C-alpha positions in Angstrom: 0.0 -0.1 0.1 1.5 3.4 -0.9 1.9 5.7 2.1 3.4 9.1 2.5 5.7 10.0 5.4 7.9 12.9 6.4 11.4 12.0 6.8 15.3 13.3 7.2 18.0 11.5 5.5 20.7 9.7 7.6 22.4 7.3 5.0 22.4 6.3 1.5 24.5 3.7 -0.2 24.4 1.8 -3.6 23.8 -1.6 -4.0 23.8 -1.7 -7.6 24.7 0.5 -10.4 21.7 1.9 -10.7 19.9 1.2 -7.2 20.5 2.7 -4.0 19.3 2.0 -0.4 18.4 5.0 1.6 18.1 5.0 5.5 15.4 7.8 6.7 14.3 8.9 10.0 10.6 9.3 9.5 8.1 11.1 11.6 5.6 8.4 11.5 7.6 5.2 11.7 11.1 6.3 12.8 14.1 4.6 11.2 13.1 3.3 7.9 14.9 1.8 4.8 14.0 2.4 1.2 15.3 1.3 -2.0 14.9 3.1 -5.2 16.6 3.7 -8.5 19.6 6.2 -8.9 18.3 9.5 -10.6 20.3 10.4 -13.6 18.9 14.1 -13.3 18.3 16.1 -10.5 14.8 16.6 -12.1 14.0 12.7 -11.5 11.1 13.2 -9.1 12.8 14.4 -6.2 15.0 11.2 -5.5 18.4 13.0 -5.9 17.3 14.6 -2.5 18.2 11.1 -0.9 21.8 11.8 -1.7 21.7 15.2 0.1 22.9 14.7 4.0 19.9 15.5 6.4 17.4 16.7 3.6 13.8 16.7 5.0 11.8 15.1 2.3 8.4 13.7 2.1 8.7 10.2 1.0 5.7 8.0 -1.0 6.6 4.5 -1.0 5.1 1.1 -1.1 4.9 0.0 2.6 4.4 -3.9 2.2 3.6 -5.6 5.5 6.4 -8.1 6.5 9.2 -6.3 4.7 12.0 -4.1 6.2 12.9 -2.3 2.8 10.3 -0.2 0.9 10.2 0.9 -2.6 10.1 4.5 -3.3 7.6 5.9 -5.8 8.2 9.5 -5.4 10.2 12.4 -3.2 9.1 15.7 -2.6 11.3 18.2 -0.8 9.9 19.7 2.4 12.2 22.4 3.2 14.8 22.7 0.7 18.1 23.8 1.9 19.5 27.1 0.6 22.8 27.1 2.0 24.3 24.0 3.6 24.8 22.0 0.4 26.8 24.9 -1.2 28.8 26.0 1.8 32.1 24.5 2.8 31.7 24.1 6.7 27.9 23.8 6.9 28.2 20.9 4.2 31.0 19.3 6.6 28.9 19.8 10.0 25.7 18.3 7.9 27.8 15.2 7.0 29.4 14.7 10.3 25.9 15.1 12.1 24.5 12.8 9.3 26.9 10.0 10.1 26.4 10.5 13.8 22.6 10.4 13.5 22.8 7.3 11.4 24.7 5.3 14.1 23.1 6.7 16.8 19.3 6.4 16.0 19.1 2.7 15.7 15.4 1.7 16.6 13.9 0.7 13.4 9.8 1.3 13.3 10.0 3.3 16.6 8.5 7.0 16.1 10.1 9.7 18.1 8.2 12.9 16.9 10.0 15.0 19.5 13.4 13.9 18.0 12.2 14.2 14.7 11.0 18.2 15.6 14.3 18.8 16.9 16.1 17.8 14.1 14.1 19.5 11.6 14.5 22.6 13.3 18.1 22.5 13.9 18.9 22.0 10.4 16.5 24.8 9.3 18.3 26.9 11.8 21.8 26.0 10.4 20.7 26.6 6.8 19.4 30.1 7.3 22.4 31.1 9.9 24.5 33.7 8.3 27.2 33.8 11.1 27.9 32.7 14.8 27.4 28.8 14.1 30.9 27.6 15.0 29.5 25.9 17.8 26.6 24.3 16.2 27.5 20.9 16.2 28.6 21.1 20.0 25.5 22.5 21.1 23.6 20.0 18.7 25.2 16.9 19.9 24.7 17.9 23.8 21.0 18.9 23.4 20.2 15.8 21.3 21.4 13.4 24.2 17.8 14.2 26.0 16.0 12.6 23.0 18.2 9.6 23.1 17.7 8.9 26.7 21.5 9.9 27.4 21.3 13.4 28.7 23.8 14.0 31.5 22.7 15.0 34.8 24.0 18.7 35.6 22.0 19.6 38.7 24.7 18.2 41.0 27.7 20.0 39.2 30.0 22.3 41.4 33.1 24.0 40.6 35.9 21.4 40.9 34.0 18.6 40.3 35.0 15.5 37.9 32.6 14.4 34.9 32.0 10.5 35.3 31.1 9.6 31.7 30.2 6.3 32.6 27.6 7.2 35.0 26.7 10.4 33.2 27.0 12.4 36.2 29.1 15.1 38.0 30.8 14.0 41.0 33.3 15.7 43.7 36.0 12.9 43.6 37.7 11.3 40.7 36.5 7.9 40.1 38.7 5.3 41.0 37.2 2.3 39.2 37.4 3.3 35.9 39.2 6.2 33.5 36.2 7.2 32.0 36.1 10.9 33.1 36.8 14.5 32.7 39.0 16.6 34.6 37.3 19.7 36.4 39.2 22.1 34.3 37.2 21.1 31.1 34.1 20.3 33.1 32.7 23.8 32.9 33.0 23.7 29.2 30.7 20.7 29.1 28.4 22.2 31.5 28.4 25.4 29.5 27.6 23.5 26.4 24.4 21.8 28.2 22.9 25.3 29.2 23.4 27.0 25.5 20.9 26.9 22.8 21.5 27.9 19.2 20.6 31.6 19.8 23.0 32.4 22.4 25.9 29.6 21.9 27.8 32.6 20.1 28.4 34.0 23.6 30.7 31.1 24.5 34.0 31.7 23.1 36.5 29.1 22.7 39.6 28.5 20.4 39.9 25.8 18.2 41.8 23.5 20.6 39.2 23.6 22.9 36.7 23.1 20.3 38.1 20.2 19.0 38.8 18.7 22.6 35.2 19.1 23.3 34.0 17.4 20.1 36.6 14.4 21.0 34.8 14.2 24.8 31.4 14.2 23.5 32.2 11.5 20.9 33.8 9.6 23.9 30.7 9.6 25.7 28.4 8.8 23.0 30.7 5.7 22.3 30.6 4.6 25.8 26.9 4.5 25.9 25.8 3.8 22.3 26.1 0.1 21.6 28.6 -0.7 18.7 28.9 3.2 18.1 32.0 3.2 15.9 34.8 5.7 15.3 33.3 8.2 12.9 34.9 8.9 9.6 33.8 12.4 9.2 35.0 13.3 12.8 38.7 14.1 11.6 37.4 16.0 8.8 35.4 18.3 11.1 38.0 19.1 13.2 40.3 20.2 10.1 37.4 22.6 9.0 37.8 24.5 12.3 41.5 23.8 12.6 
């Protein structure tokens, strides 16, 4: 049966010379895998949008029961990007976040409308931003933890505390039974990130070393808490952009 769904593109890969599979986080059904022919031109029914990282689309597909791969009939843009695909920094940010979300959002067939709304709103903000987005990916990663059930507890933070990454909480003493912790000198940056949003994040000034160090810490945190979360190929590329 043909059904339509809003979705955000998480990943695409070829399976044949003229076919690809697109993994899309949909509003109605959560993570869904679609199969379609590879468009030869950008006018081929909008299917080229499935190749654009984190594009927000409406997919019409044959949703047959008892299958996990649905054939695409048509794709329409919901909110076309105006700057992300053409901007060297924004496009790398989108590529990194797409790889992160593909690995982090793994539940098939489990809708999460709050997460969908956050992803949609966040990428629209980045697309429209003309400046002050150097911290976007860091704030995004910290705020999305709430929707993934991994939000650190900052209520008990005090100056001089350590961040116990394994238990997602701030503690007064250095953990002795494991080495997954953040030293007090770096904890204040993490706490600031957790309290920022896209509107005020430009007030949080960091140099490139601090920004890249925080990115590594956040990546390590997710690797601890998400099963089979790998090294992200785009992580080093993103660090170079802000180097």
